BAMAR-792150 format. One record per residue (C-alpha): residue number from 1; x negated, y negated, z. Coordinates in nm, 2 decimals. Layout:
N
<atom nr="NUM" x="X" y="Y" z="Z"/>
...
This chain:
317
<atom nr="1" x="-4.33" y="8.87" z="0.74"/>
<atom nr="2" x="-4.47" y="8.93" z="1.02"/>
<atom nr="3" x="-4.79" y="8.69" z="1.06"/>
<atom nr="4" x="-5.11" y="8.71" z="1.27"/>
<atom nr="5" x="-5.13" y="8.35" z="1.45"/>
<atom nr="6" x="-5.37" y="8.16" z="1.67"/>
<atom nr="7" x="-5.27" y="7.80" z="1.83"/>
<atom nr="8" x="-5.53" y="7.60" z="1.99"/>
<atom nr="9" x="-5.36" y="7.35" z="2.23"/>
<atom nr="10" x="-5.52" y="6.97" z="2.27"/>
<atom nr="11" x="-5.67" y="6.90" z="2.62"/>
<atom nr="12" x="-5.55" y="6.55" z="2.54"/>
<atom nr="13" x="-5.22" y="6.61" z="2.40"/>
<atom nr="14" x="-5.12" y="6.74" z="2.76"/>
<atom nr="15" x="-5.20" y="6.38" z="2.89"/>
<atom nr="16" x="-4.95" y="6.16" z="2.72"/>
<atom nr="17" x="-5.09" y="5.84" z="2.86"/>
<atom nr="18" x="-5.26" y="5.65" z="3.17"/>
<atom nr="19" x="-4.91" y="5.66" z="3.38"/>
<atom nr="20" x="-4.85" y="6.01" z="3.29"/>
<atom nr="21" x="-5.19" y="6.17" z="3.42"/>
<atom nr="22" x="-5.03" y="6.38" z="3.69"/>
<atom nr="23" x="-5.04" y="6.80" z="3.74"/>
<atom nr="24" x="-4.66" y="6.78" z="3.69"/>
<atom nr="25" x="-4.66" y="6.55" z="3.42"/>
<atom nr="26" x="-4.94" y="6.80" z="3.24"/>
<atom nr="27" x="-4.70" y="7.11" z="3.34"/>
<atom nr="28" x="-4.43" y="6.88" z="3.20"/>
<atom nr="29" x="-4.62" y="6.85" z="2.82"/>
<atom nr="30" x="-4.69" y="7.19" z="2.83"/>
<atom nr="31" x="-4.32" y="7.30" z="2.88"/>
<atom nr="32" x="-4.26" y="7.08" z="2.58"/>
<atom nr="33" x="-4.52" y="7.24" z="2.39"/>
<atom nr="34" x="-4.46" y="7.60" z="2.48"/>
<atom nr="35" x="-4.03" y="7.55" z="2.35"/>
<atom nr="36" x="-4.23" y="7.53" z="1.99"/>
<atom nr="37" x="-4.44" y="7.79" z="2.08"/>
<atom nr="38" x="-4.18" y="8.05" z="2.17"/>
<atom nr="39" x="-4.04" y="7.97" z="1.86"/>
<atom nr="40" x="-4.32" y="8.13" z="1.66"/>
<atom nr="41" x="-4.38" y="8.44" z="1.93"/>
<atom nr="42" x="-4.04" y="8.61" z="1.83"/>
<atom nr="43" x="-4.16" y="8.79" z="1.51"/>
<atom nr="44" x="-4.54" y="8.70" z="1.47"/>
<atom nr="45" x="-4.86" y="8.83" z="1.72"/>
<atom nr="46" x="-4.96" y="8.51" z="1.89"/>
<atom nr="47" x="-5.25" y="8.42" z="2.10"/>
<atom nr="48" x="-5.31" y="8.04" z="2.25"/>
<atom nr="49" x="-5.60" y="7.87" z="2.33"/>
<atom nr="50" x="-5.60" y="7.52" z="2.50"/>
<atom nr="51" x="-5.84" y="7.26" z="2.53"/>
<atom nr="52" x="-5.96" y="7.08" z="2.92"/>
<atom nr="53" x="-6.18" y="6.78" z="2.81"/>
<atom nr="54" x="-5.96" y="6.51" z="3.03"/>
<atom nr="55" x="-5.87" y="6.79" z="3.31"/>
<atom nr="56" x="-6.29" y="6.88" z="3.36"/>
<atom nr="57" x="-6.32" y="6.49" z="3.37"/>
<atom nr="58" x="-6.07" y="6.49" z="3.64"/>
<atom nr="59" x="-6.20" y="6.77" z="3.84"/>
<atom nr="60" x="-6.56" y="6.59" z="3.80"/>
<atom nr="61" x="-6.44" y="6.27" z="3.94"/>
<atom nr="62" x="-6.26" y="6.45" z="4.23"/>
<atom nr="63" x="-6.56" y="6.65" z="4.31"/>
<atom nr="64" x="-6.78" y="6.28" z="4.32"/>
<atom nr="65" x="-6.56" y="6.13" z="4.51"/>
<atom nr="66" x="-6.55" y="6.39" z="4.83"/>
<atom nr="67" x="-6.90" y="6.39" z="4.76"/>
<atom nr="68" x="-6.95" y="6.02" z="4.84"/>
<atom nr="69" x="-6.69" y="6.02" z="5.14"/>
<atom nr="70" x="-6.65" y="6.35" z="5.27"/>
<atom nr="71" x="-7.04" y="6.47" z="5.22"/>
<atom nr="72" x="-6.87" y="6.80" z="5.04"/>
<atom nr="73" x="-7.02" y="7.00" z="4.79"/>
<atom nr="74" x="-7.03" y="6.91" z="4.42"/>
<atom nr="75" x="-6.83" y="7.13" z="4.17"/>
<atom nr="76" x="-7.10" y="7.23" z="3.83"/>
<atom nr="77" x="-6.95" y="7.19" z="3.51"/>
<atom nr="78" x="-6.97" y="7.55" z="3.46"/>
<atom nr="79" x="-6.73" y="7.60" z="3.75"/>
<atom nr="80" x="-6.48" y="7.32" z="3.61"/>
<atom nr="81" x="-6.44" y="7.54" z="3.29"/>
<atom nr="82" x="-6.33" y="7.79" z="3.48"/>
<atom nr="83" x="-6.08" y="7.63" z="3.67"/>
<atom nr="84" x="-5.90" y="7.48" z="3.42"/>
<atom nr="85" x="-5.91" y="7.80" z="3.23"/>
<atom nr="86" x="-5.70" y="7.94" z="3.54"/>
<atom nr="87" x="-5.50" y="7.64" z="3.61"/>
<atom nr="88" x="-5.38" y="7.58" z="3.29"/>
<atom nr="89" x="-5.37" y="7.90" z="3.16"/>
<atom nr="90" x="-5.13" y="7.95" z="3.47"/>
<atom nr="91" x="-4.88" y="7.67" z="3.33"/>
<atom nr="92" x="-4.85" y="7.79" z="2.99"/>
<atom nr="93" x="-4.78" y="8.18" z="3.08"/>
<atom nr="94" x="-4.54" y="8.01" z="3.31"/>
<atom nr="95" x="-4.36" y="7.81" z="3.07"/>
<atom nr="96" x="-4.37" y="8.02" z="2.80"/>
<atom nr="97" x="-4.27" y="8.32" z="2.99"/>
<atom nr="98" x="-3.98" y="8.07" z="3.09"/>
<atom nr="99" x="-3.88" y="8.06" z="2.75"/>
<atom nr="100" x="-3.87" y="8.39" z="2.69"/>
<atom nr="101" x="-3.69" y="8.48" z="2.95"/>
<atom nr="102" x="-3.39" y="8.20" z="2.92"/>
<atom nr="103" x="-3.39" y="8.36" z="2.54"/>
<atom nr="104" x="-3.37" y="8.69" z="2.65"/>
<atom nr="105" x="-3.70" y="8.81" z="2.48"/>
<atom nr="106" x="-3.88" y="9.08" z="2.68"/>
<atom nr="107" x="-4.21" y="8.95" z="2.60"/>
<atom nr="108" x="-4.54" y="8.91" z="2.83"/>
<atom nr="109" x="-4.76" y="8.65" z="2.85"/>
<atom nr="110" x="-5.10" y="8.72" z="3.00"/>
<atom nr="111" x="-5.42" y="8.45" z="3.08"/>
<atom nr="112" x="-5.75" y="8.63" z="3.02"/>
<atom nr="113" x="-6.06" y="8.42" z="3.15"/>
<atom nr="114" x="-6.30" y="8.41" z="2.90"/>
<atom nr="115" x="-6.67" y="8.39" z="2.87"/>
<atom nr="116" x="-6.82" y="8.30" z="2.55"/>
<atom nr="117" x="-7.22" y="8.32" z="2.47"/>
<atom nr="118" x="-7.42" y="8.06" z="2.41"/>
<atom nr="119" x="-7.83" y="7.98" z="2.26"/>
<atom nr="120" x="-8.01" y="7.86" z="2.57"/>
<atom nr="121" x="-8.22" y="7.68" z="2.27"/>
<atom nr="122" x="-7.90" y="7.48" z="2.15"/>
<atom nr="123" x="-7.98" y="7.14" z="2.04"/>
<atom nr="124" x="-7.71" y="7.02" z="2.20"/>
<atom nr="125" x="-7.80" y="7.07" z="2.54"/>
<atom nr="126" x="-8.06" y="6.78" z="2.44"/>
<atom nr="127" x="-7.80" y="6.56" z="2.29"/>
<atom nr="128" x="-7.48" y="6.54" z="2.45"/>
<atom nr="129" x="-7.20" y="6.45" z="2.24"/>
<atom nr="130" x="-6.88" y="6.60" z="2.37"/>
<atom nr="131" x="-6.64" y="6.38" z="2.52"/>
<atom nr="132" x="-6.42" y="6.47" z="2.85"/>
<atom nr="133" x="-6.23" y="6.28" z="3.12"/>
<atom nr="134" x="-6.05" y="5.99" z="3.09"/>
<atom nr="135" x="-6.08" y="5.68" z="2.89"/>
<atom nr="136" x="-6.26" y="5.33" z="2.97"/>
<atom nr="137" x="-6.29" y="4.98" z="2.85"/>
<atom nr="138" x="-6.63" y="4.84" z="2.81"/>
<atom nr="139" x="-6.60" y="4.68" z="3.12"/>
<atom nr="140" x="-6.51" y="5.00" z="3.31"/>
<atom nr="141" x="-6.75" y="5.18" z="3.10"/>
<atom nr="142" x="-7.06" y="4.96" z="3.22"/>
<atom nr="143" x="-6.96" y="4.99" z="3.60"/>
<atom nr="144" x="-6.96" y="5.35" z="3.53"/>
<atom nr="145" x="-7.31" y="5.34" z="3.40"/>
<atom nr="146" x="-7.44" y="5.12" z="3.67"/>
<atom nr="147" x="-7.30" y="5.38" z="3.96"/>
<atom nr="148" x="-7.36" y="5.74" z="3.76"/>
<atom nr="149" x="-7.67" y="5.71" z="3.63"/>
<atom nr="150" x="-7.68" y="6.05" z="3.50"/>
<atom nr="151" x="-7.35" y="6.01" z="3.30"/>
<atom nr="152" x="-7.41" y="5.94" z="2.91"/>
<atom nr="153" x="-7.09" y="5.73" z="2.76"/>
<atom nr="154" x="-7.03" y="5.69" z="2.42"/>
<atom nr="155" x="-6.72" y="5.52" z="2.25"/>
<atom nr="156" x="-6.45" y="5.77" z="2.12"/>
<atom nr="157" x="-6.29" y="5.69" z="1.78"/>
<atom nr="158" x="-6.18" y="5.33" z="1.88"/>
<atom nr="159" x="-6.00" y="5.42" z="2.17"/>
<atom nr="160" x="-6.25" y="5.34" z="2.43"/>
<atom nr="161" x="-6.58" y="5.52" z="2.61"/>
<atom nr="162" x="-6.54" y="5.85" z="2.75"/>
<atom nr="163" x="-6.84" y="6.08" z="2.93"/>
<atom nr="164" x="-7.02" y="6.31" z="2.70"/>
<atom nr="165" x="-7.16" y="6.61" z="2.80"/>
<atom nr="166" x="-7.35" y="6.94" z="2.60"/>
<atom nr="167" x="-7.12" y="7.08" z="2.33"/>
<atom nr="168" x="-7.32" y="7.43" z="2.24"/>
<atom nr="169" x="-7.21" y="7.65" z="1.91"/>
<atom nr="170" x="-7.03" y="7.96" z="2.01"/>
<atom nr="171" x="-7.20" y="8.25" z="1.93"/>
<atom nr="172" x="-7.03" y="8.59" z="2.11"/>
<atom nr="173" x="-6.70" y="8.60" z="2.30"/>
<atom nr="174" x="-6.77" y="8.82" z="2.57"/>
<atom nr="175" x="-6.46" y="8.98" z="2.67"/>
<atom nr="176" x="-6.35" y="9.00" z="2.26"/>
<atom nr="177" x="-6.27" y="9.38" z="2.31"/>
<atom nr="178" x="-6.04" y="9.30" z="2.60"/>
<atom nr="179" x="-5.85" y="9.02" z="2.42"/>
<atom nr="180" x="-5.83" y="9.25" z="2.08"/>
<atom nr="181" x="-5.64" y="9.55" z="2.30"/>
<atom nr="182" x="-5.41" y="9.29" z="2.47"/>
<atom nr="183" x="-5.36" y="9.08" z="2.12"/>
<atom nr="184" x="-5.32" y="9.44" z="1.95"/>
<atom nr="185" x="-5.06" y="9.59" z="2.21"/>
<atom nr="186" x="-4.83" y="9.26" z="2.14"/>
<atom nr="187" x="-4.93" y="9.03" z="2.42"/>
<atom nr="188" x="-4.92" y="8.67" z="2.44"/>
<atom nr="189" x="-5.23" y="8.58" z="2.50"/>
<atom nr="190" x="-5.40" y="8.23" z="2.65"/>
<atom nr="191" x="-5.76" y="8.34" z="2.59"/>
<atom nr="192" x="-6.09" y="8.09" z="2.58"/>
<atom nr="193" x="-5.94" y="7.83" z="2.76"/>
<atom nr="194" x="-6.14" y="7.53" z="2.75"/>
<atom nr="195" x="-6.34" y="7.65" z="2.46"/>
<atom nr="196" x="-6.42" y="7.94" z="2.68"/>
<atom nr="197" x="-6.71" y="7.91" z="2.99"/>
<atom nr="198" x="-7.05" y="7.86" z="2.83"/>
<atom nr="199" x="-7.29" y="8.15" z="2.94"/>
<atom nr="200" x="-7.65" y="8.29" z="2.81"/>
<atom nr="201" x="-7.80" y="8.62" z="2.76"/>
<atom nr="202" x="-8.07" y="8.66" z="3.02"/>
<atom nr="203" x="-8.23" y="9.04" z="2.92"/>
<atom nr="204" x="-7.83" y="9.17" z="2.95"/>
<atom nr="205" x="-7.73" y="8.97" z="3.21"/>
<atom nr="206" x="-7.52" y="8.68" z="3.19"/>
<atom nr="207" x="-7.53" y="8.31" z="3.37"/>
<atom nr="208" x="-7.29" y="8.03" z="3.33"/>
<atom nr="209" x="-7.45" y="7.67" z="3.22"/>
<atom nr="210" x="-7.31" y="7.34" z="3.22"/>
<atom nr="211" x="-7.14" y="7.25" z="2.91"/>
<atom nr="212" x="-6.85" y="7.20" z="2.74"/>
<atom nr="213" x="-6.75" y="7.41" z="2.39"/>
<atom nr="214" x="-6.62" y="7.32" z="2.16"/>
<atom nr="215" x="-6.23" y="7.44" z="2.17"/>
<atom nr="216" x="-6.17" y="7.43" z="1.80"/>
<atom nr="217" x="-6.48" y="7.57" z="1.73"/>
<atom nr="218" x="-6.42" y="7.82" z="1.97"/>
<atom nr="219" x="-6.07" y="7.91" z="1.89"/>
<atom nr="220" x="-6.16" y="7.92" z="1.49"/>
<atom nr="221" x="-6.43" y="8.17" z="1.59"/>
<atom nr="222" x="-6.21" y="8.39" z="1.77"/>
<atom nr="223" x="-5.90" y="8.36" z="1.53"/>
<atom nr="224" x="-6.17" y="8.52" z="1.26"/>
<atom nr="225" x="-6.27" y="8.80" z="1.47"/>
<atom nr="226" x="-5.87" y="8.87" z="1.56"/>
<atom nr="227" x="-5.80" y="8.90" z="1.18"/>
<atom nr="228" x="-5.56" y="8.59" z="1.21"/>
<atom nr="229" x="-5.33" y="8.49" z="0.89"/>
<atom nr="230" x="-5.26" y="8.11" z="1.04"/>
<atom nr="231" x="-5.46" y="7.90" z="1.29"/>
<atom nr="232" x="-5.28" y="7.61" z="1.48"/>
<atom nr="233" x="-5.44" y="7.34" z="1.61"/>
<atom nr="234" x="-5.23" y="7.15" z="1.80"/>
<atom nr="235" x="-5.31" y="6.73" z="1.88"/>
<atom nr="236" x="-5.22" y="6.41" z="1.95"/>
<atom nr="237" x="-5.10" y="6.31" z="1.58"/>
<atom nr="238" x="-4.89" y="6.47" z="1.34"/>
<atom nr="239" x="-5.11" y="6.49" z="1.01"/>
<atom nr="240" x="-5.48" y="6.40" z="0.96"/>
<atom nr="241" x="-5.53" y="6.10" z="0.78"/>
<atom nr="242" x="-5.78" y="5.95" z="0.47"/>
<atom nr="243" x="-5.87" y="5.59" z="0.63"/>
<atom nr="244" x="-5.77" y="5.65" z="0.95"/>
<atom nr="245" x="-5.63" y="5.32" z="1.22"/>
<atom nr="246" x="-5.72" y="5.06" z="0.83"/>
<atom nr="247" x="-5.45" y="4.94" z="0.61"/>
<atom nr="248" x="-5.49" y="5.21" z="0.32"/>
<atom nr="249" x="-5.42" y="5.52" z="0.59"/>
<atom nr="250" x="-5.30" y="5.79" z="0.41"/>
<atom nr="251" x="-5.13" y="6.09" z="0.60"/>
<atom nr="252" x="-5.28" y="6.47" z="0.44"/>
<atom nr="253" x="-4.98" y="6.73" z="0.36"/>
<atom nr="254" x="-5.11" y="6.99" z="0.20"/>
<atom nr="255" x="-5.46" y="7.02" z="0.06"/>
<atom nr="256" x="-5.70" y="7.27" z="-0.02"/>
<atom nr="257" x="-5.97" y="7.39" z="0.11"/>
<atom nr="258" x="-6.21" y="7.26" z="-0.16"/>
<atom nr="259" x="-6.02" y="6.90" z="-0.13"/>
<atom nr="260" x="-6.08" y="6.90" z="0.25"/>
<atom nr="261" x="-6.41" y="6.98" z="0.25"/>
<atom nr="262" x="-6.44" y="6.70" z="-0.05"/>
<atom nr="263" x="-6.28" y="6.44" z="0.24"/>
<atom nr="264" x="-6.49" y="6.59" z="0.52"/>
<atom nr="265" x="-6.81" y="6.50" z="0.32"/>
<atom nr="266" x="-6.68" y="6.16" z="0.26"/>
<atom nr="267" x="-6.69" y="6.06" z="0.60"/>
<atom nr="268" x="-6.30" y="6.05" z="0.66"/>
<atom nr="269" x="-6.29" y="6.18" z="1.03"/>
<atom nr="270" x="-6.43" y="6.08" z="1.35"/>
<atom nr="271" x="-6.67" y="6.27" z="1.54"/>
<atom nr="272" x="-6.58" y="6.34" z="1.87"/>
<atom nr="273" x="-6.18" y="6.36" z="1.74"/>
<atom nr="274" x="-6.07" y="6.49" z="1.39"/>
<atom nr="275" x="-6.38" y="6.59" z="1.26"/>
<atom nr="276" x="-6.45" y="6.92" z="1.47"/>
<atom nr="277" x="-6.03" y="6.98" z="1.40"/>
<atom nr="278" x="-6.12" y="6.98" z="0.99"/>
<atom nr="279" x="-6.45" y="7.17" z="1.06"/>
<atom nr="280" x="-6.29" y="7.43" z="1.25"/>
<atom nr="281" x="-6.03" y="7.48" z="1.01"/>
<atom nr="282" x="-6.24" y="7.51" z="0.73"/>
<atom nr="283" x="-6.48" y="7.74" z="0.91"/>
<atom nr="284" x="-6.19" y="7.99" z="0.93"/>
<atom nr="285" x="-6.07" y="7.95" z="0.59"/>
<atom nr="286" x="-6.41" y="8.02" z="0.48"/>
<atom nr="287" x="-6.45" y="8.32" z="0.70"/>
<atom nr="288" x="-6.11" y="8.46" z="0.49"/>
<atom nr="289" x="-5.83" y="8.25" z="0.69"/>
<atom nr="290" x="-5.55" y="8.23" z="0.48"/>
<atom nr="291" x="-5.38" y="7.90" z="0.61"/>
<atom nr="292" x="-5.50" y="7.63" z="0.88"/>
<atom nr="293" x="-5.26" y="7.37" z="0.98"/>
<atom nr="294" x="-5.37" y="7.02" z="1.19"/>
<atom nr="295" x="-5.00" y="6.86" z="1.38"/>
<atom nr="296" x="-4.88" y="6.77" z="1.68"/>
<atom nr="297" x="-4.69" y="7.01" z="1.96"/>
<atom nr="298" x="-4.34" y="6.87" z="1.86"/>
<atom nr="299" x="-4.40" y="7.00" z="1.47"/>
<atom nr="300" x="-4.58" y="7.32" z="1.53"/>
<atom nr="301" x="-4.29" y="7.49" z="1.38"/>
<atom nr="302" x="-4.19" y="7.24" z="1.09"/>
<atom nr="303" x="-4.55" y="7.26" z="0.99"/>
<atom nr="304" x="-4.58" y="7.67" z="1.01"/>
<atom nr="305" x="-4.26" y="7.64" z="0.75"/>
<atom nr="306" x="-4.48" y="7.40" z="0.53"/>
<atom nr="307" x="-4.24" y="7.11" z="0.63"/>
<atom nr="308" x="-4.47" y="6.86" z="0.78"/>
<atom nr="309" x="-4.86" y="6.81" z="0.96"/>
<atom nr="310" x="-5.18" y="6.90" z="0.75"/>
<atom nr="311" x="-5.17" y="7.23" z="0.57"/>
<atom nr="312" x="-5.50" y="7.35" z="0.44"/>
<atom nr="313" x="-5.50" y="7.65" z="0.22"/>
<atom nr="314" x="-5.74" y="7.88" z="0.08"/>
<atom nr="315" x="-5.60" y="7.79" z="-0.31"/>
<atom nr="316" x="-5.61" y="7.49" z="-0.50"/>
<atom nr="317" x="-5.27" y="7.28" z="-0.47"/>
């Protein structure tokens, strides 16, 4: 049976470690992920989104260096959102298209630059909490605080310190009609990259704002509006887990929506890491989705076929 599937690729899953951060390294990771996604595209209708946290951070770092060393203009955060949509979308489009050509399938992949409307009064603008960019040790973070006075840094799930920026709630997908048209015509579509470009509506006119929308929340909203059957959130780990990082860590396999809501309320998932993925998955199910999956890129096919990964269902297990 053909399924309507939306897949979110994590931005961090494309940067494997500090020794593999180049554009070429990222494309290699995208090729690995695309080999999995291609397998589910043959018989299903698929839309792909992606994160951009590390990539936006790199652009901002380059912008700061260019400003300090060559007195060039700084790149606004909202422009970084747009830049990453084009650059990462291009890599996914090319890698996935190559998989289709290798298999002899007549399928087209297209990337759509996507704006998403947010509320100008969203409290996130006064309380930045979305991690972007590289991970820093406590010593590196202290040096950055001294040299970048406008940066805010927070510890991120035990992995180090990262810069945090505003992350408003996505309210409306501006290009939804175009996305629906391409999706219904069976294009394999890359859209809402990096959570979309955040814009506010001022008397019918859109204006971009400096923020990064959480890509999992934006993907969940888009999946619901496309009436998708399955939402797949690809990240750096095979499973979500209870008591993560502790001796009694327990991987979650097949879970009911009700049980996952209880685990969430018990505080098992770290903010800025697994928590927003769980919240996005539950939002999708609460809006009528049938199944949400959280796993790493290498296990997308196995998770869809119920062999591994965290699979969250509407019904009791």
